[in-house]
N, C-alpha and C positions, 0 to 999 in steps of 0.2 A: 968897422965894415963887415966882419964875419956875420954880426947881428943881424945887418941890413940884408944881406945874401941869404940867409936863412929866412928872414921873413918874406923875402920876394919869393924864394922857392917855396914855402909853406902856400902863400896865396895863390901862386900858380897850381899847385896840387889842388888845393881846395877848388878852384875854378873847374879844374880839368875831370876832377872825381864827381863834381855835383851833376845831379839828374836835371834835366830841361826844365821840370817843373820847379825845382829848387831855384833854379836862376831868376825866374820870373814871377815866383810865388803862385800858390795855388787859388784860384777864383772860386768862390763859393757857387754852387749850384743855384740856378733860377727856378722857381715853381712854376710848373705849368699843367695844363690837361687839354687833352683834344679827343675826339671820337667821330667815326664816320661809319656808315653802314649802306650796304647796296642789297636790295632785294627786287629782283626783276623776274617775274613769272615769265615773262615770253622766252627770254635765253635761259632761264635756271639759274642766273647767278645769285648767290647768297653768301655774302661776306661782310666782315665789319672788324674795327679795331678800336679800341679806347685805351688810354694811358694817361696817367697822371705822376707828378713828382712833386715832393716837398722840398727839392734842392739837394735831397740827400740820397733818397731811395726812389726808384722808378717802380711803378706796378702798372700792371695792364692786364689785357686780355683781348685776343683776337680769335675769329672763329671763321670757318668756310665750309660750304655745303661740298662734300667729297662726290666725286663721280659715282660712287657705290650708294648713295643715298643717305649716308652717315653723315654726322656733322662734326668736325673736329673742333674742339675748343681748348686753347692755351691760354693758362693763366700764369702769368710770369712775375718775378720781381728782380731787380737788379741794383747793386751798389758796388762800391769800390772793396768791401770787405768780403763779401760772399759770392761776387761776379753774378751771372745770369742763372736763375734758378727757375725752370719751367714745370708746371705740372699739365701734364696732355691727357684729355679725356675724349671719348666718344659718344655720341647719343644715336640711338637708333639700330637697326640691324641692316648690315650689308646687303644688298640685292645686286644680283646679275641677273641679266636677260638669258632667255634661253638660247643656246645654239642655235643656228640655223643649220639645216642640213646641207652637205657638201654637194655641190654640183656634181652631177655624172660625168665621167670622162667623156670628152668630145662636145660637150654642149656649150 
């Protein structure tokens, strides 16, 4: 009887101490890839994203045209061992419009 109580106690401890992924098992990742891009000269929108995965590691890149005229490009990878690792680069030179003169008092 003591052995049965010990076995039940150990089984209950194992269930309580288990992580949710251990209870259901880890499903393998599914390979995929996708991409999109928008370039609209009328509105000035220029951005895009591409990403792919082999089921274990996700790699990708996204870019956006910033208001100062530079293009920001982020290249990244992500997995369960190293997490999200990004490399951020900029193309072009930041440009700002000339300030307009302040209106005179009372105008």
